[in-house]
C-alpha positions as a Markdown table, in Angstrom:
| # | Residue | x | y | z |
|---|---|---|---|---|
| 1 | Unk | -77.0 | 69.2 | -131.2 |
| 2 | Unk | -76.1 | 69.6 | -134.9 |
| 3 | Unk | -75.3 | 65.9 | -135.3 |
| 4 | Unk | -78.6 | 64.9 | -133.7 |
| 5 | Unk | -80.5 | 67.1 | -136.2 |
| 6 | Unk | -78.5 | 65.6 | -139.0 |
| 7 | Unk | -79.4 | 62.1 | -137.9 |
| 8 | Unk | -83.1 | 63.0 | -137.7 |
| 9 | Unk | -82.9 | 64.6 | -141.2 |
| 10 | Unk | -81.4 | 61.5 | -142.6 |
| 11 | Unk | -84.2 | 59.4 | -140.9 |
| 12 | Unk | -86.8 | 61.6 | -142.6 |
| 13 | Unk | -85.1 | 61.2 | -146.0 |
| 14 | Unk | -84.7 | 57.4 | -145.7 |
| 15 | Unk | -88.1 | 56.9 | -144.2 |
| 16 | Unk | -90.8 | 58.4 | -146.4 |
| 17 | Unk | -93.4 | 56.9 | -144.0 |
| 18 | Unk | -91.7 | 58.7 | -141.2 |
| 19 | Unk | -91.0 | 55.5 | -139.2 |
| 20 | Unk | -88.6 | 56.4 | -136.4 |
| 21 | Unk | -85.4 | 54.4 | -136.3 |
| 22 | Unk | -84.8 | 55.3 | -132.6 |
| 23 | Unk | -87.5 | 55.4 | -129.9 |
| 24 | Unk | -88.5 | 58.8 | -128.5 |
| 25 | Unk | -87.7 | 57.5 | -125.0 |
| 26 | Unk | -84.9 | 55.4 | -123.6 |
| 27 | Unk | -85.7 | 51.7 | -123.2 |
| 28 | Unk | -83.9 | 48.8 | -121.5 |
| 29 | Unk | -84.2 | 45.1 | -122.0 |
| 30 | Unk | -82.2 | 41.9 | -121.4 |
| 31 | Unk | -80.8 | 39.8 | -124.2 |
| 32 | Unk | -79.1 | 36.7 | -122.7 |
| 33 | Unk | -75.9 | 37.8 | -121.0 |
| 34 | Unk | -76.3 | 41.4 | -122.1 |
| 35 | Unk | -78.3 | 44.4 | -120.7 |
| 36 | Unk | -79.4 | 46.4 | -123.7 |
| 37 | Unk | -80.1 | 50.1 | -123.5 |
| 38 | Unk | -81.6 | 51.9 | -126.4 |
| 39 | Unk | -81.4 | 55.7 | -126.6 |
| 40 | Unk | -82.5 | 58.1 | -129.4 |
| 41 | Unk | -79.2 | 57.8 | -131.1 |
| 42 | Unk | -77.5 | 54.6 | -129.8 |
| 43 | Unk | -78.0 | 50.9 | -128.9 |
| 44 | Unk | -75.7 | 50.1 | -126.0 |
| 45 | Unk | -75.0 | 46.5 | -125.0 |
| 46 | Unk | -73.4 | 45.9 | -121.6 |
| 47 | Unk | -72.1 | 42.4 | -120.9 |
| 48 | Unk | -72.8 | 41.3 | -117.3 |
| 49 | Unk | -69.9 | 39.9 | -115.2 |
| 50 | Unk | -69.7 | 36.2 | -114.6 |
| 51 | Unk | -70.7 | 36.6 | -111.0 |
| 52 | Unk | -73.7 | 38.7 | -112.0 |
| 53 | Unk | -74.8 | 36.1 | -114.5 |
| 54 | Unk | -74.4 | 33.2 | -112.0 |
| 55 | Unk | -76.4 | 35.1 | -109.3 |
| 56 | Unk | -79.1 | 35.9 | -111.8 |
| 57 | Unk | -79.3 | 32.3 | -112.9 |
| 58 | Unk | -79.5 | 31.0 | -109.3 |
| 59 | Unk | -82.3 | 33.5 | -108.6 |
| 60 | Unk | -84.3 | 32.3 | -111.6 |
| 61 | Unk | -83.8 | 28.7 | -110.5 |
| 62 | Unk | -85.1 | 29.6 | -107.1 |
| 63 | Unk | -88.3 | 31.1 | -108.7 |
| 64 | Unk | -88.8 | 28.1 | -110.9 |
| 65 | Unk | -88.4 | 25.7 | -108.0 |
| 66 | Unk | -90.8 | 27.6 | -105.8 |
| 67 | Unk | -93.5 | 27.7 | -108.5 |
| 68 | Unk | -93.0 | 24.0 | -109.2 |
| 69 | Unk | -93.5 | 23.2 | -105.5 |
| 70 | Unk | -96.7 | 25.2 | -105.1 |
| 71 | Unk | -98.4 | 23.7 | -108.1 |
| 72 | Unk | -97.4 | 20.2 | -107.3 |
| 73 | Unk | -98.4 | 20.1 | -103.6 |
| 74 | Unk | -101.8 | 21.8 | -104.2 |
| 75 | Unk | -102.6 | 19.3 | -106.9 |
| 76 | Unk | -101.9 | 16.3 | -104.7 |
| 77 | Unk | -102.9 | 17.6 | -101.3 |
| 78 | Unk | -105.9 | 15.2 | -100.7 |
| 79 | Unk | -103.7 | 12.1 | -101.3 |
| 80 | Unk | -101.0 | 13.6 | -99.1 |
| 81 | Unk | -103.4 | 13.8 | -96.2 |
| 82 | Unk | -104.6 | 10.3 | -96.7 |
| 83 | Unk | -101.1 | 9.0 | -96.6 |
| 84 | Unk | -100.2 | 10.8 | -93.4 |
| 85 | Unk | -103.4 | 9.7 | -91.6 |
| 86 | Unk | -102.6 | 6.1 | -92.4 |
| 87 | Unk | -99.0 | 6.4 | -91.3 |
| 88 | Unk | -99.9 | 7.9 | -87.9 |
| 89 | Unk | -103.1 | 6.1 | -86.8 |
| 90 | Unk | -101.0 | 3.3 | -85.3 |
| 91 | Unk | -99.9 | 5.8 | -82.5 |
| 92 | Unk | -103.4 | 5.7 | -81.0 |
| 93 | Unk | -104.3 | 2.6 | -79.0 |
| 94 | Unk | -107.9 | 2.6 | -80.4 |
| 95 | Unk | -106.8 | 2.8 | -84.0 |
| 96 | Unk | -103.6 | 0.7 | -83.7 |
| 97 | Unk | -105.6 | -2.6 | -83.4 |
| 98 | Unk | -108.7 | -1.5 | -85.3 |
| 99 | Unk | -107.5 | 1.0 | -88.0 |
| 100 | Unk | -110.0 | 3.8 | -88.6 |
| 101 | Unk | -108.6 | 4.7 | -92.0 |
| 102 | Unk | -108.6 | 1.8 | -94.4 |
| 103 | Unk | -107.4 | 2.1 | -98.0 |
| 104 | Unk | -107.3 | 5.2 | -100.1 |
| 105 | Unk | -111.0 | 5.4 | -100.9 |
| 106 | Unk | -112.1 | 4.4 | -97.4 |
| 107 | Unk | -109.9 | 7.2 | -95.9 |
| 108 | Unk | -111.3 | 9.7 | -98.3 |
| 109 | Unk | -114.9 | 8.8 | -97.5 |
| 110 | Unk | -114.2 | 9.0 | -93.7 |
| 111 | Unk | -112.5 | 12.4 | -93.9 |
| 112 | Unk | -115.3 | 13.7 | -96.1 |
| 113 | Unk | -118.1 | 12.5 | -93.9 |
| 114 | Unk | -116.5 | 13.6 | -90.6 |
| 115 | Unk | -114.8 | 16.8 | -91.6 |
| 116 | Unk | -116.0 | 18.0 | -95.0 |
| 117 | Unk | -114.4 | 18.6 | -98.4 |
| 118 | Unk | -112.0 | 21.3 | -97.3 |
| 119 | Unk | -110.5 | 18.9 | -94.7 |
| 120 | Unk | -108.8 | 17.2 | -97.6 |
| 121 | Unk | -106.7 | 20.3 | -97.9 |
| 122 | Unk | -106.0 | 20.6 | -94.2 |
| 123 | Unk | -102.3 | 21.4 | -93.7 |
| 124 | Unk | -101.9 | 22.4 | -97.4 |
| 125 | Unk | -101.3 | 26.1 | -96.5 |
| 126 | Unk | -98.4 | 25.0 | -94.3 |
| 127 | Unk | -97.3 | 22.6 | -97.0 |
| 128 | Unk | -97.2 | 25.2 | -99.7 |
| 129 | Unk | -95.4 | 27.6 | -97.3 |
| 130 | Unk | -93.0 | 24.7 | -96.7 |
| 131 | Unk | -92.5 | 23.6 | -100.3 |
| 132 | Unk | -91.9 | 27.1 | -101.7 |
| 133 | Unk | -88.5 | 27.3 | -100.0 |
| 134 | Unk | -88.1 | 23.5 | -100.0 |
| 135 | Unk | -88.4 | 23.1 | -103.8 |
| 136 | Unk | -86.7 | 26.4 | -104.5 |
| 137 | Unk | -83.7 | 25.3 | -102.4 |
| 138 | Unk | -83.8 | 21.6 | -103.5 |
| 139 | Unk | -83.6 | 22.3 | -107.2 |
| 140 | Unk | -81.1 | 25.3 | -106.8 |
| 141 | Unk | -78.8 | 23.4 | -104.5 |
| 142 | Unk | -78.9 | 20.4 | -106.9 |
| 143 | Unk | -77.9 | 22.5 | -109.9 |
| 144 | Unk | -75.2 | 24.3 | -107.8 |
| 145 | Unk | -73.7 | 21.0 | -106.6 |
| 146 | Unk | -73.8 | 19.6 | -110.1 |
| 147 | Unk | -71.8 | 22.6 | -111.3 |
| 148 | Unk | -69.3 | 22.0 | -108.4 |
| 149 | Unk | -68.6 | 18.3 | -109.2 |
| 150 | Unk | -68.8 | 18.8 | -113.0 |
| 151 | Unk | -65.6 | 17.9 | -114.9 |
| 152 | Unk | -65.2 | 19.7 | -118.3 |
| 153 | Unk | -68.4 | 19.4 | -120.4 |
| 154 | Unk | -68.8 | 15.7 | -119.9 |
| 155 | Unk | -72.2 | 14.4 | -118.6 |
| 156 | Unk | -72.1 | 13.7 | -114.8 |
| 157 | Unk | -71.7 | 10.1 | -113.8 |
| 158 | Unk | -74.3 | 8.3 | -111.8 |
| 159 | Unk | -72.3 | 8.6 | -108.6 |
| 160 | Unk | -71.8 | 12.4 | -109.1 |
| 161 | Unk | -75.5 | 12.8 | -109.8 |
| 162 | Unk | -76.4 | 10.9 | -106.5 |
| 163 | Unk | -73.8 | 13.0 | -104.6 |
| 164 | Unk | -75.2 | 16.3 | -105.9 |
| 165 | Unk | -78.8 | 15.4 | -105.2 |
| 166 | Unk | -78.1 | 14.0 | -101.7 |
| 167 | Unk | -76.1 | 17.1 | -100.7 |
| 168 | Unk | -79.0 | 19.2 | -102.0 |
| 169 | Unk | -81.4 | 17.3 | -99.9 |
| 170 | Unk | -79.2 | 17.6 | -96.8 |
| 171 | Unk | -78.8 | 21.4 | -97.1 |
| 172 | Unk | -82.4 | 21.9 | -97.8 |
| 173 | Unk | -83.5 | 19.8 | -94.8 |
| 174 | Unk | -81.4 | 21.7 | -92.4 |
| 175 | Unk | -83.0 | 25.0 | -93.5 |
| 176 | Unk | -86.7 | 24.0 | -93.8 |
| 177 | Unk | -87.3 | 21.1 | -91.4 |
| 178 | Unk | -89.5 | 23.0 | -88.8 |
| 179 | Unk | -92.1 | 23.7 | -91.6 |
| 180 | Unk | -92.2 | 20.0 | -92.3 |
| 181 | Unk | -93.0 | 19.3 | -88.6 |
| 182 | Unk | -95.7 | 22.0 | -88.6 |
| 183 | Unk | -97.3 | 20.6 | -91.8 |
| 184 | Unk | -97.4 | 17.1 | -90.3 |
| 185 | Unk | -99.1 | 18.2 | -87.1 |
| 186 | Unk | -101.7 | 20.3 | -88.9 |
| 187 | Unk | -102.6 | 17.3 | -91.1 |
| 188 | Unk | -103.7 | 15.1 | -88.2 |
| 189 | Unk | -107.0 | 16.8 | -87.4 |
| 190 | Unk | -109.7 | 15.7 | -84.9 |
| 191 | Unk | -109.8 | 12.2 | -86.4 |
| 192 | Unk | -106.7 | 11.4 | -84.4 |
| 193 | Unk | -107.6 | 13.6 | -81.5 |
| 194 | Unk | -105.3 | 16.5 | -82.3 |
| 195 | Unk | -106.3 | 19.9 | -83.7 |
| 196 | Unk | -104.5 | 23.2 | -84.1 |
| 197 | Unk | -105.9 | 26.5 | -85.1 |
| 198 | Unk | -103.3 | 27.3 | -87.8 |
| 199 | Unk | -99.6 | 27.5 | -88.6 |
| 200 | Unk | -98.7 | 29.9 | -85.9 |
| 201 | Unk | -100.7 | 28.0 | -83.3 |
| 202 | Unk | -98.6 | 24.9 | -84.1 |
| 203 | Unk | -95.4 | 26.9 | -83.7 |
| 204 | Unk | -96.6 | 28.4 | -80.4 |
| 205 | Unk | -97.9 | 25.2 | -78.8 |
| 206 | Unk | -94.9 | 23.1 | -79.9 |
| 207 | Unk | -92.3 | 25.6 | -78.5 |
| 208 | Unk | -94.3 | 26.1 | -75.3 |
| 209 | Unk | -94.8 | 22.5 | -74.5 |
| 210 | Unk | -91.7 | 20.8 | -76.1 |
| 211 | Unk | -89.2 | 23.6 | -76.6 |
| 212 | Unk | -87.6 | 24.6 | -79.9 |
| 213 | Unk | -86.2 | 21.1 | -80.2 |
| 214 | Unk | -89.8 | 19.9 | -80.8 |
| 215 | Unk | -89.7 | 21.5 | -84.2 |
| 216 | Unk | -86.8 | 19.2 | -85.1 |
| 217 | Unk | -88.2 | 15.9 | -84.0 |
| 218 | Unk | -87.5 | 13.2 | -86.6 |
| 219 | Unk | -84.7 | 15.0 | -88.3 |
| 220 | Unk | -82.3 | 12.1 | -87.8 |
| 221 | Unk | -84.3 | 9.6 | -90.0 |
| 222 | Unk | -84.8 | 12.5 | -92.4 |
| 223 | Unk | -81.0 | 12.9 | -92.8 |
| 224 | Unk | -80.8 | 9.1 | -93.3 |
| 225 | Unk | -83.7 | 8.7 | -95.8 |
| 226 | Unk | -84.9 | 12.1 | -96.9 |
| 227 | Unk | -81.6 | 13.3 | -98.3 |
| 228 | Unk | -81.0 | 10.1 | -100.2 |
| 229 | Unk | -84.6 | 10.4 | -101.5 |
| 230 | Unk | -83.7 | 13.7 | -103.1 |
| 231 | Unk | -80.5 | 12.2 | -104.5 |
| 232 | Unk | -82.3 | 9.2 | -106.0 |
| 233 | Unk | -85.2 | 11.3 | -107.4 |
| 234 | Unk | -82.9 | 13.8 | -109.1 |
| 235 | Unk | -80.6 | 11.2 | -110.4 |
| 236 | Unk | -83.1 | 8.9 | -111.9 |
| 237 | Unk | -84.9 | 11.8 | -113.5 |
| 238 | Unk | -81.7 | 12.9 | -115.2 |
| 239 | Unk | -80.9 | 9.3 | -116.3 |
| 240 | Unk | -84.3 | 8.8 | -117.8 |
| 241 | Unk | -84.2 | 12.2 | -119.4 |
| 242 | Unk | -80.9 | 11.5 | -121.1 |
| 243 | Unk | -82.5 | 8.4 | -122.8 |
| 244 | Unk | -85.4 | 10.4 | -124.2 |
| 245 | Unk | -85.7 | 9.7 | -127.9 |
| 246 | Unk | -85.2 | 12.6 | -130.3 |
| 247 | Unk | -88.4 | 13.7 | -131.8 |
| 248 | Unk | -89.4 | 15.9 | -134.7 |
| 249 | Unk | -90.9 | 19.3 | -134.1 |
| 250 | Unk | -94.4 | 18.1 | -134.8 |
| 251 | Unk | -94.1 | 15.6 | -132.0 |
| 252 | Unk | -93.0 | 17.9 | -129.2 |
| 253 | Unk | -96.1 | 17.2 | -127.2 |
| 254 | Unk | -95.0 | 13.5 | -127.1 |
| 255 | Unk | -91.7 | 14.8 | -125.7 |
| 256 | Unk | -93.6 | 16.6 | -122.9 |
| 257 | Unk | -95.4 | 13.4 | -122.0 |
| 258 | Unk | -92.1 | 11.5 | -121.9 |
| 259 | Unk | -90.7 | 14.1 | -119.5 |
| 260 | Unk | -93.8 | 13.7 | -117.2 |
| 261 | Unk | -93.2 | 9.9 | -117.2 |
| 262 | Unk | -89.5 | 10.4 | -116.4 |
| 263 | Unk | -90.5 | 12.5 | -113.4 |
| 264 | Unk | -93.2 | 10.1 | -112.3 |
| 265 | Unk | -91.0 | 6.9 | -112.3 |
| 266 | Unk | -88.0 | 8.7 | -110.8 |
| 267 | Unk | -90.2 | 9.8 | -107.9 |
| 268 | Unk | -91.8 | 6.4 | -107.4 |
| 269 | Unk | -88.4 | 4.6 | -107.3 |
| 270 | Unk | -87.1 | 7.1 | -104.7 |
| 271 | Unk | -90.2 | 6.9 | -102.6 |
| 272 | Unk | -90.2 | 3.1 | -102.6 |
| 273 | Unk | -86.6 | 2.8 | -101.4 |
| 274 | Unk | -86.9 | 5.4 | -98.6 |
| 275 | Unk | -90.6 | 5.0 | -97.5 |
| 276 | Unk | -90.0 | 3.2 | -94.1 |
| 277 | Unk | -87.8 | 6.1 | -93.0 |
| 278 | Unk | -90.6 | 8.5 | -93.9 |
| 279 | Unk | -93.0 | 6.6 | -91.7 |
| 280 | Unk | -90.6 | 6.8 | -88.8 |
| 281 | Unk | -90.0 | 10.5 | -89.4 |
| 282 | Unk | -93.8 | 11.3 | -89.3 |
| 283 | Unk | -94.2 | 9.4 | -86.0 |
| 284 | Unk | -91.2 | 11.1 | -84.4 |
| 285 | Unk | -92.6 | 14.5 | -85.5 |
| 286 | Unk | -95.8 | 13.8 | -83.6 |
| 287 | Unk | -94.2 | 12.0 | -80.7 |
| 288 | Unk | -95.0 | 13.7 | -77.3 |
| 289 | Unk | -97.2 | 16.4 | -78.9 |
| 290 | Unk | -98.8 | 19.0 | -76.5 |
| 291 | Unk | -96.9 | 17.6 | -73.6 |
| 292 | Unk | -98.2 | 14.0 | -73.9 |
| 293 | Unk | -96.1 | 11.1 | -72.8 |
| 294 | Unk | -93.6 | 10.1 | -75.5 |
| 295 | Unk | -94.2 | 6.7 | -77.2 |
| 296 | Unk | -90.7 | 6.5 | -78.6 |
| 297 | Unk | -87.3 | 7.4 | -77.0 |
| 298 | Unk | -85.5 | 7.6 | -80.4 |
| 299 | Unk | -85.9 | 6.9 | -84.1 |
| 300 | Unk | -84.4 | 3.4 | -83.6 |
| 301 | Unk | -86.8 | 2.8 | -80.7 |
| 302 | Unk | -89.7 | 3.9 | -82.9 |
| 303 | Unk | -88.6 | 1.5 | -85.7 |
| 304 | Unk | -88.4 | -1.4 | -83.3 |
| 305 | Unk | -91.8 | -0.8 | -81.7 |
| 306 | Unk | -93.5 | -0.4 | -85.0 |
| 307 | Unk | -92.2 | -3.7 | -86.1 |
| 308 | Unk | -92.9 | -5.5 | -82.8 |
| 309 | Unk | -96.4 | -4.1 | -82.2 |
| 310 | Unk | -97.7 | -3.6 | -85.7 |
| 311 | Unk | -95.5 | -5.7 | -87.9 |
| 312 | Unk | -93.0 | -4.8 | -90.6 |
| 313 | Unk | -95.8 | -3.9 | -93.1 |
| 314 | Unk | -96.7 | -1.0 | -90.8 |
| 315 | Unk | -93.6 | 0.7 | -92.0 |
| 316 | Unk | -95.3 | 0.9 | -95.4 |
| 317 | Unk | -98.7 | 2.1 | -94.1 |
| 318 | Unk | -100.1 | 4.7 | -96.6 |
| 319 | Unk | -97.8 | 3.5 | -99.4 |
| 320 | Unk | -100.6 | 2.9 | -101.9 |
| 321 | Unk | -101.9 | 6.5 | -101.3 |
| 322 | Unk | -98.3 | 7.7 | -101.6 |
| 323 | Unk | -97.7 | 5.9 | -104.8 |
| 324 | Unk | -101.0 | 7.3 | -106.3 |
| 325 | Unk | -99.9 | 10.8 | -105.1 |
| 326 | Unk | -96.3 | 10.4 | -106.1 |
| 327 | Unk | -96.8 | 9.5 | -109.8 |
| 328 | Unk | -98.6 | 12.7 | -110.7 |
| 329 | Unk | -96.8 | 14.7 | -108.0 |
| 330 | Unk | -93.3 | 13.9 | -109.2 |
| 331 | Unk | -94.3 | 14.2 | -112.8 |
| 332 | Unk | -95.7 | 17.7 | -112.3 |
| 333 | Unk | -92.8 | 19.0 | -110.2 |
| 334 | Unk | -90.1 | 18.1 | -112.7 |
| 335 | Unk | -92.2 | 19.1 | -115.7 |
| 336 | Unk | -93.1 | 22.4 | -114.1 |
| 337 | Unk | -89.5 | 23.1 | -113.0 |
| 338 | Unk | -88.1 | 22.5 | -116.5 |
| 339 | Unk | -90.9 | 24.6 | -118.1 |
| 340 | Unk | -90.5 | 27.5 | -115.7 |
| 341 | Unk | -86.7 | 27.4 | -116.0 |
| 342 | Unk | -87.0 | 27.6 | -119.8 |
| 343 | Unk | -89.5 | 30.4 | -119.5 |
| 344 | Unk | -87.3 | 32.4 | -117.1 |
| 345 | Unk | -84.1 | 31.7 | -119.2 |
| 346 | Unk | -82.4 | 29.9 | -116.3 |
């Protein structure tokens, strides 16, 4: 008690304006790897353990990835729906020979005239619900696998970057794939003769008519093309980013633009290489919906029938809409993730 009074007396003598050196109440804050607690008489720094620091870092990466996904998918939802409608219209006899949805602008006009403006965002709720865990896990798994394969402090080689990204895509797919199926089915709408009342309705009807396995239709081509897509996307973004020119402080905005372009072109390269597999996956996800007869017995059968009945170019149906969507989408997701990671100190 006496020492506390002495401290306060010294504060009064050294502070004629009576500015308190210590707060009246205890406060806590975080400074890097330390938890800092300030009392009336002391400032206490407690260093967190390595495990606590790693867990905290992974949690912040999850938050950054989730935020990046929600922003990206909402911004590009109309183009996403255009792409999926063009990919799947070949499954209906009447639209296989005489496509209803032609081109990006033509498809947009058709959807707007038949279903209204909000129809451009049909399935976006399920998509955001899907991408929050998808992006959170994708980015976090990618950073985790990079830490695992890292040797000393040397930059990862191209092959190690590919391995990390592909494994991230594989693990993320295993966990979140049912949400991908739900999103695809919600996107169809009455234009292709299919309509659901919402996310839970898709789950209920799919499980009732096709079993739980119906939620995992198309997962085989996803393993073969979706996982490498994540690997290619993550790898090319890192490669492009490493070659970013060093800029002065007054040109930092130019650096942000360069990061956006890195993400855009990384996404475009990955999408182009793996796009046929994405078309097969979409069709398998909607194959035999609501108890209808299946058009395809397997992913290989699906690929063969598309090529035989519609031509090889049908594997790239919707590619233009996808490229238009991909450029801003991929740019936004990497830029947002880097920005959020920086803000969260991850």
